[in-house]
TORKOLZA-772277 format. One line per 5 residues: number of its first residue (from 1); for each residue x, y, z of N, C-alpha, C. Coordinates in steps of 0.1 Angstrom, whole numbers, plus 5000, padded with zeros to 4 digits. Example, Ala and Ser with C-alpha at 12.3 -4.5 7.8 and 13.67 -1.06 7.14 Angstrom:
BEGIN
1 = 5132/4943/5078/5123/4955/5078/5132/4967/5078  5128/4978/5071/5137/4989/5071/5129/5000/5079
***
This chain:
BEGIN
1 = 5008/5223/5133/4994/5227/5139/4984/5229/5128  4988/5233/5116/4979/5235/5105/4971/5222/5101  4981/5211/5104/4974/5198/5100/4963/5195/5110  4965/5198/5123/4954/5197/5133/4942/5205/5129  4946/5218/5125/4935/5225/5122/4925/5220/5110
6 = 4932/5214/5101/4925/5206/5090/4917/5195/5096  4922/5188/5106/4917/5176/5112/4904/5181/5119  4905/5192/5127/4894/5196/5135/4883/5200/5126  4885/5208/5117/4877/5212/5106/4868/5201/5099  4876/5192/5094/4871/5181/5086/4861/5174/5095
11 = 4865/5170/5108/4857/5163/5116/4848/5169/5124  4847/5183/5124/4839/5191/5130/4840/5189/5147  4853/5187/5149/4856/5186/5165/4859/5199/5171  4848/5207/5170/4848/5222/5174/4840/5224/5187  4843/5234/5196/4835/5235/5207/4822/5240/5204
16 = 4812/5235/5212/4798/5240/5209/4796/5255/5212  4797/5263/5203/4795/5278/5205/4793/5284/5193  4788/5295/5194/4784/5304/5182/4797/5310/5176  4798/5307/5163/4810/5312/5156/4807/5326/5149  4817/5333/5148/4815/5347/5141/4828/5350/5132
21 = 4826/5358/5122/4838/5362/5115/4846/5372/5124  4856/5375/5117/4865/5386/5125/4859/5401/5126  4848/5402/5116/4842/5415/5116/4827/5413/5122  4825/5402/5130/4813/5400/5136/4801/5395/5131  4803/5390/5119/4791/5383/5113/4790/5368/5117
26 = 4777/5363/5120/4775/5350/5126/4779/5339/5115  4783/5327/5119/4786/5316/5110/4780/5304/5115  4776/5297/5106/4771/5283/5108/4778/5274/5098  4784/5263/5103/4791/5253/5094/4782/5243/5089  4774/5243/5078/4765/5234/5073/4772/5221/5067
31 = 4783/5223/5061/4790/5212/5055/4805/5218/5054  4815/5211/5060/4829/5216/5060/4835/5214/5046  4829/5206/5037/4834/5203/5023/4843/5191/5023  4848/5188/5011/4857/5177/5010/4871/5181/5011  4879/5172/5017/4893/5176/5019/4899/5174/5006
36 = 4907/5185/5002/4913/5186/4989/4930/5182/4991  4934/5172/4987/4949/5166/4987/4955/5173/4975  4949/5178/4965/4956/5183/4953/4959/5198/4954  4963/5204/4943/4965/5217/4943/4952/5226/4944  4951/5237/4952/4940/5246/4953/4936/5246/4968
41 = 4924/5252/4970/4919/5253/4984/4918/5241/4992  4920/5241/5004/4921/5230/5015/4907/5221/5013  4896/5229/5013/4883/5222/5014/4876/5227/5003  4869/5217/4993/4860/5222/4984/4846/5219/4985  4838/5226/4979/4823/5222/4980/4816/5224/4994
46 = 4821/5234/5001/4816/5236/5015/4803/5244/5013  4796/5243/5025/4783/5252/5025/4784/5259/5039  4785/5271/5038/4786/5279/5050/4776/5291/5051  4769/5291/5062/4759/5302/5064/4766/5313/5072  4767/5326/5064/4773/5338/5070/4762/5349/5071
51 = 4758/5352/5083/4748/5363/5084/4735/5359/5079  4731/5347/5078/4718/5342/5073/4718/5339/5059  4729/5342/5053/4730/5338/5037/4740/5327/5036  4734/5317/5028/4741/5304/5025/4751/5305/5014  4763/5303/5017/4775/5303/5006/4779/5289/5002
56 = 4781/5286/4990/4787/5274/4985/4801/5277/4978  4809/5270/4983/4823/5272/4977/4835/5266/4985  4845/5272/4985/4858/5266/4991/4862/5272/5004  4869/5266/5011/4876/5269/5024/4890/5267/5024  4897/5277/5028/4911/5277/5030/4916/5278/5045
61 = 4926/5269/5048/4929/5269/5063/4944/5272/5064  4947/5281/5074/4960/5286/5077/4962/5288/5093  4973/5287/5097/4977/5290/5111/4974/5305/5112  4979/5312/5103/4978/5328/5105/4972/5334/5092  4966/5346/5093/4962/5352/5080/4973/5355/5071
66 = 4983/5361/5075/4994/5363/5065/5001/5353/5056  4996/5339/5062/5001/5329/5055/4993/5329/5039  4983/5335/5039/4976/5336/5026/4984/5344/5017  4992/5354/5021/5000/5361/5012/5013/5355/5010  5019/5347/5020/5030/5340/5019/5030/5329/5007
71 = 5018/5322/5008/5014/5312/4998/5009/5318/4984  5010/5330/4984/5006/5339/4971/4992/5334/4966  4983/5332/4974/4970/5329/4971/4961/5342/4965  4967/5354/4968/4962/5366/4964/4964/5368/4949  4974/5361/4942/4977/5362/4930/4972/5350/4921
76 = 4965/5340/4927/4960/5328/4921/4946/5329/4919  4941/5328/4907/4926/5328/4905/4918/5317/4910  4926/5306/4913/4920/5293/4917/4913/5296/4931  4918/5306/4939/4913/5310/4953/4902/5320/4952  4898/5323/4940/4887/5332/4939/4875/5328/4945
81 = 4872/5316/4945/4859/5310/4950/4859/5306/4965  4870/5312/4972/4871/5309/4987/4860/5317/4993  4852/5310/5001/4841/5317/5008/4844/5319/5023  4855/5313/5028/4858/5315/5042/4873/5311/5044  4880/5319/5051/4894/5317/5055/4893/5315/5070
86 = 4898/5302/5072/4898/5298/5088/4913/5298/5091  4914/5304/5103/4928/5307/5110/4928/5305/5125  4939/5304/5130/4941/5304/5144/4944/5318/5150  4951/5326/5140/4955/5339/5143/4952/5348/5132  4941/5357/5134/4939/5367/5124/4948/5380/5125
91 = 4959/5381/5117/4967/5392/5118/4967/5402/5107  4957/5400/5096/4954/5410/5087/4943/5405/5078  4938/5416/5071/4927/5412/5062/4933/5404/5049  4924/5397/5043/4929/5390/5031/4920/5393/5018  4924/5393/5006/4916/5394/4996/4921/5385/4983
96 = 4913/5383/4975/4916/5373/4964/4922/5379/4951  4925/5373/4942/4932/5379/4929/4922/5387/4922  4908/5385/4924/4899/5394/4919/4894/5406/4927  4903/5408/4938/4902/5419/4947/4890/5419/4957  4885/5407/4958/4872/5405/4969/4878/5402/4982
101 = 4872/5407/4992/4876/5405/5005/4871/5390/5009  4879/5384/5017/4875/5370/5021/4871/5370/5035  4859/5366/5039/4855/5365/5055/4865/5356/5062  4870/5359/5074/4877/5352/5081/4872/5348/5095  4874/5335/5099/4869/5331/5111/4881/5324/5120
106 = 4881/5327/5132/4892/5321/5141/4885/5309/5148  4894/5298/5147/4891/5287/5154/4904/5282/5162  4902/5273/5172/4913/5269/5179/4912/5254/5180  4924/5248/5180/4924/5232/5183/4921/5231/5197  4911/5223/5200/4907/5220/5214/4920/5214/5222
111 = 4922/5217/5233/4935/5213/5240/4935/5197/5241  4923/5192/5244/4924/5176/5243/4927/5171/5232  4924/5176/5220/4929/5170/5207/4945/5173/5206  4949/5184/5211/4964/5186/5210/4972/5176/5219  4966/5175/5231/4972/5165/5240/4972/5152/5235
116 = 4961/5146/5230/4960/5133/5225/4969/5130/5214  4970/5140/5205/4977/5138/5192/4992/5138/5197  4996/5146/5207/5010/5147/5210/5014/5133/5218  5003/5129/5225/5007/5117/5232/5006/5104/5222  5000/5104/5213/5001/5094/5202/5015/5094/5196
121 = 5020/5106/5193/5031/5107/5185/5044/5104/5194  5042/5107/5207/5054/5107/5217/5056/5093/5222  5046/5083/5222/5049/5071/5226/5057/5062/5217  5066/5053/5224/5075/5045/5215/5069/5032/5213  5059/5029/5220/5050/5015/5219/5045/5015/5205
126 = 5042/5002/5202/5036/4999/5188/5025/4989/5193  5013/4990/5188/5007/5004/5183/5006/5014/5193  5007/5027/5188/5006/5037/5198/4993/5038/5205  4982/5034/5198/4969/5034/5204/4964/5021/5211  4975/5013/5215/4973/4999/5220/4963/4999/5232
131 = 4964/5008/5240/4955/5009/5252/4940/5012/5249  4938/5017/5237/4924/5023/5233/4918/5013/5225  4924/5006/5215/4920/4997/5205/4908/4989/5211  4909/4981/5223/4899/4973/5227/4885/4981/5230  4884/4994/5230/4872/5001/5232/4866/5003/5218
136 = 4872/5003/5208/4865/5004/5195/4855/4994/5190  4844/4999/5187/4833/4989/5182/4840/4980/5171  4835/4968/5172/4839/4959/5161/4835/4961/5148  4823/4968/5145/4820/4971/5132/4827/4983/5126  4834/4991/5134/4843/5002/5131/4856/4996/5126
141 = 4861/4986/5135/4874/4979/5131/4873/4971/5120  4863/4965/5116/4862/4957/5104/4860/4966/5091  4853/4976/5094/4851/4987/5083/4866/4992/5079  4873/4995/5089/4887/5002/5087/4896/4991/5080  4895/4978/5086/4903/4967/5080/4899/4965/5064
146 = 4887/4965/5061/4882/4963/5046/4889/4975/5038  4889/4987/5042/4895/5000/5036/4910/4997/5035  4917/4993/5044/4931/4991/5046/4935/4980/5035  4927/4968/5035/4931/4958/5025/4930/4963/5011  4919/4971/5008/4917/4976/4995/4930/4985/4992
151 = 4933/4992/5000/4945/5002/4999/4957/4993/4994  4961/4983/5002/4971/4976/5001/4972/4968/4987  4960/4963/4984/4959/4955/4971/4959/4966/4959  4954/4976/4961/4954/4986/4949/4970/4992/4948  4976/4993/4958/4991/4998/4957/4998/4987/4951
156 = 4997/4974/4954/5004/4964/4949/5001/4962/4934  4989/4963/4931/4984/4962/4918/4990/4974/4908  4991/4986/4914/4998/4996/4907/5011/4991/4902  5019/4985/4912/5033/4981/4909/5033/4971/4898  5024/4961/4898/5022/4952/4888/5019/4958/4874
161 = 5010/4969/4875/5006/4975/4861/5019/4982/4856  5026/4987/4865/5038/4994/4860/5048/4985/4853  5048/4973/4858/5058/4962/4852/5051/4958/4838  5036/4958/4838/5030/4955/4827/5032/4964/4815  5032/4977/4819/5034/4987/4809/5048/4986/4804
166 = 5058/4984/4812/5072/4983/4809/5073/4971/4799  5064/4962/4799/5066/4949/4792/5056/4950/4780  5051/4962/4777/5041/4964/4765/5030/4955/4765  5024/4954/4777/5012/4948/4780/5012/4931/4779  5024/4926/4781/5028/4911/4782/5025/4906/4796
171 = 5013/4899/4797/5009/4895/4810/5019/4883/4815  5022/4874/4806/5030/4863/4809/5043/4867/4816  5050/4878/4809/5063/4883/4814/5061/4889/4827  5050/4896/4828/5047/4904/4841/5045/4895/4851  5036/4882/4849/5034/4873/4860/5047/4867/4864
176 = 5056/4863/4854/5069/4857/4858/5077/4867/4867  5078/4878/4862/5087/4888/4871/5081/4890/4885  5067/4891/4886/5060/4892/4899/5063/4879/4908  5061/4868/4902/5064/4856/4909/5078/4854/4914  5087/4858/4905/5101/4857/4910/5105/4867/4920
181 = 5100/4879/4920/5103/4887/4931/5098/4883/4943  5087/4877/4943/5081/4872/4957/5089/4859/4961  5093/4850/4951/5103/4840/4956/5115/4844/4964  5118/4858/4962/5130/4864/4970/5126/4865/4984  5114/4865/4989/5108/4865/5003/5116/4878/5010
186 = 5116/4890/5002/5120/4902/5011/5135/4903/5008  5144/4894/5013/5159/4897/5013/5163/4897/4999  5159/4888/4991/5164/4887/4977/5154/4891/4967  5144/4898/4972/5133/4903/4963/5137/4911/4951  5145/4921/4953/5150/4931/4944/5159/4923/4933
191 = 5167/4914/4937/5177/4907/4929/5170/4896/4920  5159/4891/4927/5152/4882/4918/5143/4890/4909  5138/4901/4911/5132/4909/4900/5141/4912/4890  5153/4917/4893/5164/4920/4883/5166/4907/4875  5168/4897/4881/5171/4884/4872/5160/4881/4863
196 = 5146/4881/4868/5135/4877/4859/5134/4886/4847  5137/4899/4848/5137/4907/4838/5148/4904/4827  5157/4897/4830/5168/4893/4820/5166/4881/4814  5156/4873/4820/5153/4860/4813/5145/4861/4801  5150/4857/4790/5142/4858/4778/5131/4847/4777
201 = 5120/4849/4781/5110/4837/4782/5108/4830/4769  5109/4839/4757/5105/4831/4744/5116/4821/4741  5128/4825/4745/5139/4815/4743/5138/4803/4752  5136/4806/4765/5133/4793/4774/5121/4786/4770  5111/4792/4766/5099/4785/4762/5101/4775/4752
206 = 5111/4777/4742/5114/4767/4732/5119/4754/4738  5123/4754/4750/5127/4741/4757/5119/4739/4770  5107/4743/4768/5099/4742/4781/5096/4726/4784  5098/4717/4774/5096/4703/4777/5108/4696/4783  5119/4704/4786/5132/4699/4791/5135/4706/4804
211 = 5133/4702/4816/5134/4708/4828/5151/4710/4831  5159/4701/4827/5173/4704/4828/5178/4716/4821  5173/4717/4808/5177/4729/4799/5172/4742/4806  5160/4741/4811/5153/4753/4817/5162/4758/4828  5164/4749/4838/5173/4749/4850/5188/4755/4847
216 = 5192/4750/4835/5206/4755/4832/5206/4769/4827  5195/4774/4819/5194/4787/4816/5192/4797/4828  5182/4793/4835/5178/4801/4848/5190/4803/4857  5197/4791/4860/5208/4792/4869/5221/4801/4863  5222/4798/4851/5233/4804/4843/5231/4819/4841
221 = 5219/4824/4839/5218/4838/4838/5219/4845/4853  5215/4838/4864/5215/4842/4877/5229/4841/4882  5238/4835/4874/5253/4834/4880/5254/4824/4891  5245/4815/4892/5245/4805/4904/5248/4792/4901  5254/4789/4890/5255/4774/4888/5267/4770/4897
226 = 5276/4778/4901/5287/4775/4908/5283/4772/4923  5269/4775/4926/5265/4772/4940/5259/4757/4941  5260/4750/4929/5255/4736/4930/5265/4728/4936  5262/4720/4947/5273/4713/4954/5276/4701/4947  5269/4695/4939/5273/4682/4933/5281/4685/4921
231 = 5294/4681/4923/5303/4684/4911/5300/4681/4898  5296/4668/4896/5292/4663/4882/5279/4670/4877  5269/4674/4886/5258/4682/4882/5262/4695/4877  5270/4700/4885/5276/4715/4884/5282/4716/4869  5290/4706/4867/5296/4704/4853/5286/4703/4841
236 = 5276/4695/4842/5266/4694/4834/5258/4706/4831  5255/4714/4843/5248/4727/4841/5257/4736/4833  5270/4737/4835/5278/4747/4831/5280/4745/4814  5281/4730/4811/5282/4727/4797/5270/4730/4790  5257/4726/4795/5246/4729/4788/5243/4745/4787
241 = 5247/4752/4798/5243/4766/4797/5253/4772/4787  5265/4768/4784/5274/4774/4774/5268/4771/4759  5262/4759/4759/5255/4757/4745/5244/4765/4743  5234/4766/4753/5224/4773/4751/5225/4789/4751  5236/4793/4758/5239/4807/4758/5244/4811/4744
246 = 5251/4803/4737/5256/4805/4723/5244/4805/4713  5234/4796/4716/5223/4794/4708/5214/4806/4707  5211/4811/4720/5201/4821/4720/5207/4835/4725  5221/4837/4724/5227/4849/4729/5222/4852/4742  5222/4845/4752/5216/4847/4765/5224/4859/4772
251 = 5218/4869/4780/5226/4878/4787/5236/4871/4795  5247/4882/4798/5259/4878/4806/5253/4873/4819  5260/4864/4826/5255/4860/4840/5256/4870/4849  5249/4870/4858/5248/4881/4870/5260/4878/4879  5264/4888/4888/5274/4885/4898/5268/4877/4908
256 = 5275/4867/4913/5271/4858/4923/5269/4865/4936  5279/4874/4937/5279/4881/4950/5266/4890/4952  5258/4891/4942/5246/4900/4944/5235/4893/4951  5237/4880/4953/5226/4873/4960/5230/4870/4973  5220/4871/4983/5221/4870/4996/5219/4855/5001
261 = 5230/4851/5007/5229/4838/5014/5231/4838/5029  5236/4847/5033/5238/4849/5048/5223/4851/5054  5221/4847/5066/5208/4847/5074/5197/4841/5066  5200/4832/5056/5190/4826/5048/5190/4811/5051  5177/4805/5053/5178/4791/5055/5181/4784/5043
266 = 5185/4771/5042/5188/4764/5030/5177/4762/5020  5164/4761/5026/5154/4760/5016/5150/4773/5010  5155/4784/5014/5154/4796/5008/5165/4802/5001  5177/4794/5000/5187/4798/4990/5183/4801/4976  5188/4811/4971/5184/4816/4957/5184/4805/4946
271 = 5195/4796/4947/5195/4785/4937/5185/4775/4938  5181/4774/4951/5170/4764/4953/5158/4769/4948  5154/4782/4951/5142/4789/4947/5142/4790/4931  5153/4792/4925/5153/4793/4911/5148/4780/4904  5154/4769/4910/5151/4756/4903/5136/4752/4906
276 = 5130/4758/4917/5117/4757/4919/5108/4763/4909  5112/4775/4905/5107/4784/4896/5108/4777/4882  5119/4771/4880/5121/4764/4866/5111/4752/4865  5110/4745/4877/5099/4734/4877/5086/4739/4873  5082/4750/4880/5068/4755/4878/5067/4759/4861
281 = 5077/4766/4857/5077/4771/4843/5078/4757/4834  5084/4747/4836/5085/4735/4829/5070/4729/4828  5064/4731/4840/5050/4723/4840/5038/4733/4836  5043/4745/4832/5033/4754/4828/5024/4760/4837  5028/4761/4852/5022/4763/4863/5023/4778/4868
286 = 5033/4785/4861/5036/4799/4867/5030/4810/4856  5022/4806/4848/5017/4815/4837/5006/4822/4843  5003/4835/4836/4991/4842/4839/4979/4834/4836  4979/4826/4825/4967/4819/4820/4965/4808/4830  4975/4801/4835/4972/4791/4845/4966/4797/4859
291 = 4971/4810/4861/4966/4815/4874/4951/4819/4872  4948/4825/4861/4934/4829/4857/4924/4817/4857  4931/4805/4853/4922/4793/4852/4919/4786/4866  4929/4789/4875/4927/4782/4889/4917/4790/4896  4904/4785/4897/4895/4792/4904/4893/4788/4919
296 = 4902/4778/4924/4901/4774/4937/4915/4775/4943  4914/4777/4957/4928/4778/4964/4933/4764/4964  4926/4753/4965/4931/4739/4965/4940/4738/4951  4935/4741/4942/4942/4739/4929/4955/4746/4928  4956/4759/4933/4970/4766/4935/4979/4760/4944
301 = 4972/4756/4957/4981/4751/4966/4988/4738/4962  4980/4730/4954/4987/4718/4950/4998/4719/4940  4996/4730/4931/5006/4733/4921/5019/4736/4928  5019/4744/4939/5031/4748/4946/5036/4736/4954  5027/4729/4960/5031/4717/4967/5039/4707/4959
306 = 5036/4705/4946/5041/4697/4937/5055/4701/4935  5056/4714/4935/5070/4720/4931/5080/4719/4943  5074/4713/4955/5083/4713/4966/5084/4724/4975  5074/4732/4975/5074/4745/4982/5068/4743/4995  5073/4748/5006/5068/4744/5020/5055/4751/5022
311 = 5046/4748/5032/5033/4753/5036/5034/4768/5037  5043/4772/5047/5046/4786/5050/5049/4795/5037  5057/4790/5029/5061/4796/5015/5049/4796/5006  5043/4787/5006/5030/4786/4996/5020/4797/5000  5019/4799/5013/5009/4809/5017/5013/4822/5013
316 = 5026/4826/5014/5032/4839/5013/5031/4842/4997  5034/4830/4988/5034/4832/4974/5020/4834/4969  5009/4828/4975/4996/4830/4970/4992/4844/4974  4995/4849/4985/4991/4862/4990/4997/4873/4982  5011/4870/4980/5019/4882/4974/5019/4881/4959
321 = 5015/4869/4954/5017/4868/4938/5003/4866/4932  4997/4855/4936/4985/4850/4929/4974/4861/4932  4971/4865/4944/4960/4874/4948/4963/4887/4941  4975/4891/4942/4978/4905/4935/4978/4905/4920  4982/4896/4914/4980/4894/4900/4965/4894/4896
326 = 4957/4885/4901/4943/4886/4899/4937/4899/4901  4940/4907/4912/4934/4919/4915/4938/4930/4904  4952/4930/4901/4957/4937/4890/4950/4935/4878  4948/4923/4873/4942/4920/4861/4928/4925/4860  4921/4924/4871/4906/4931/4871/4907/4945/4870
331 = 4916/4953/4876/4917/4967/4876/4920/4970/4862  4930/4963/4855/4935/4966/4841/4922/4965/4832  4915/4955/4834/4903/4952/4825/4890/4959/4829  4890/4965/4841/4877/4971/4845/4867/4961/4848  4870/4950/4853/4861/4940/4858/4862/4937/4872
336 = 4853/4928/4877/4855/4925/4892/4855/4909/4894  4855/4901/4884/4855/4886/4885/4866/4881/4893  4878/4885/4889/4890/4880/4896/4894/4885/4908  4889/4897/4911/4891/4905/4924/4883/4896/4935  4871/4891/4931/4862/4883/4940/4870/4871/4945
341 = 4877/4864/4934/4885/4852/4938/4896/4856/4947  4903/4868/4944/4914/4872/4952/4910/4874/4966  4900/4882/4969/4895/4884/4983/4891/4870/4990  4883/4860/4982/4880/4848/4988/4892/4840/4992  4903/4841/4984/4914/4834/4988/4921/4838/5001
346 = 4920/4851/5001/4926/4856/5014/4917/4852/5027  4903/4853/5024/4895/4849/5036/4897/4835/5040  4901/4826/5031/4905/4812/5033/4917/4808/5039  4927/4816/5036/4941/4815/5040/4942/4818/5055  4953/4811/5062/4953/4815/5076/4962/4828/5077
351 = 4959/4836/5086/4968/4849/5088/4983/4846/5091  4990/4853/5084/5005/4852/5088/5008/4854/5104  5020/4848/5107/5024/4850/5121/5038/4855/5121  5037/4868/5124/5050/4876/5126/5048/4886/5138  5059/4893/5140/5058/4902/5151/5048/4914/5150
356 = 5047/4918/5138/5036/4929/5136/5021/4925/5140  5020/4913/5137/5005/4907/5139/5004/4903/5154  5016/4897/5159/5015/4893/5174/5011/4907/5183  5018/4918/5178/5014/4930/5185/5000/4935/5184  4994/4932/5172/4980/4936/5171/4972/4926/5179
361 = 4975/4914/5179/4967/4904/5186/4968/4908/5202  4978/4913/5206/4981/4918/5219/4971/4928/5225  4967/4936/5212/4957/4946/5216/4943/4942/5216  4941/4928/5213/4927/4923/5214/4921/4922/5199  4929/4926/5188/4924/4923/5175/4928/4909/5172
366 = 4916/4903/5166/4917/4889/5161/4924/4889/5146  4933/4881/5145/4939/4878/5132/4936/4864/5129  4924/4862/5122/4922/4848/5119/4925/4845/5105  4923/4853/5097/4927/4850/5082/4937/4860/5076  4942/4857/5063/4951/4865/5057/4945/4879/5053
371 = 4932/4878/5052/4924/4890/5050/4928/4901/5060  4927/4896/5074/4930/4905/5085/4943/4908/5086  4952/4898/5084/4967/4901/5086/4972/4910/5074  4967/4911/5063/4972/4918/5053/4968/4934/5056  4955/4935/5060/4950/4947/5065/4959/4953/5075
376 = 4961/4946/5086/4970/4951/5097/4984/4954/5093  4991/4947/5085/5004/4950/5079/5003/4963/5073  4992/4965/5064/4992/4978/5057/4990/4990/5068  4982/4988/5079/4980/4997/5089/4994/5000/5094  5002/4991/5098/5014/4993/5104/5025/4999/5094
381 = 5026/4996/5083/5036/5001/5074/5032/5015/5069  5020/5017/5065/5016/5030/5060/5009/5040/5068  5007/5038/5080/5003/5046/5091/5010/5047/5104  5011/5037/5109/5019/5036/5123/5033/5041/5121  5040/5036/5112/5054/5037/5109/5057/5053/5105
386 = 5047/5059/5099/5049/5072/5094/5041/5083/5104  5036/5078/5115/5030/5087/5125/5018/5094/5119  5010/5087/5111/4999/5093/5105/4986/5090/5112  4986/5092/5124/4974/5090/5134/4963/5098/5130  4964/5109/5125/4953/5117/5121/4946/5113/5108
391 = 4952/5104/5100/4947/5098/5089/4941/5084/5092  4943/5079/5104/4938/5065/5108/4925/5067/5115  4917/5056/5112/4903/5058/5118/4905/5054/5134  4915/5045/5136/4917/5042/5152/4920/5055/5159  4929/5063/5152/4934/5075/5158/4921/5085/5160
396 = 4912/5085/5150/4901/5095/5150/4892/5089/5162  4891/5077/5163/4882/5072/5173/4887/5076/5187  4901/5076/5188/4907/5079/5201/4905/5093/5204  4907/5102/5195/4904/5116/5198/4889/5120/5201  4881/5114/5192/4867/5118/5194/4860/5112/5207
401 = 4866/5101/5210/4861/5094/5223/4865/5104/5235  4877/5108/5234/4882/5116/5245/4874/5131/5246  4872/5135/5235/4863/5148/5236/4850/5146/5241  4843/5135/5236/4830/5132/5241/4829/5131/5255  4839/5123/5261/4839/5121/5275/4843/5133/5284
406 = 4848/5142/5277/4853/5155/5284/4843/5166/5281  4833/5163/5274/4823/5173/5272/4827/5182/5259
***
């Protein structure tokens, strides 16, 4: 219920009535303040008029007054700037660490807000707000999708920048690891990343002009040479890998059992994907510099096509690798040049076709491009799956619409 109190206060979803403190002073909420998700008061920089005097400061919200003491705010000088304590139940006076009394005001969560919140959480349908989504103005839908896409790209960029830090700022190694992970297409993603981190690119690079030797090293380190069906080719790979392993002190082969083959189509078999990565590396087309130089979607698509990658897989690789690397590169360097390319690529690519997006389409939301689909996937995974309806703009529209129509 305290979370709902925060929600009602932040969005000013309060009954139209005069408010007073528990000791009878009039209250006007001029500005509820900014919601503080860090340590300290719940809302900062609020402006509250109490008995005709305007106060600027912080607001703390609890279910009951005695929570102030349970959370030890009376011993924390950070709360000395609290100008109002908002509660559902006022069961005692409160004071700050500096011994100042804090005015208190009682508010209640409107019944319709409680009912709609419980309804959203109780439904097993996805999306929970599917019956209401068609009522949301398109401008608000697109605004929320823009914000969701930014959230998704920033989260993915953070992961890439963490890899970059672990590799001491080496963008080429970072790009290789990111590409490899996404060649796992979910099921083998983690193991592909583990494999890529074991590949010594400096050693492999010395044989960049020899595709067979690159394949031998890549497959050998992965422990997947035994998966080559052609016996003579398998023997050639084994012989070459032993030679190169001795020459470069290559890491011990991974366990073959680590790779997932069950429920995987032949074109997605790990050994097939690794040979595709080898070809891209051989041709110098999976480097960070080549990604930065490819300013058109057509150039990137042709590169992946030439490597024998299917159309559907090419789209996913561009979305999950190329776009995210460009976005992360710009964040790291504090520029916006490549972020523009990244969003333009998403606007030109078709939206993915999966069960998540088909459900959103059933709600009346158009999924025309990858820009739309990536935003809606973010909404599903980061909001719907976690029941964060109060943090979702669709959820807010649902609650505020109901209140307005109920007076």
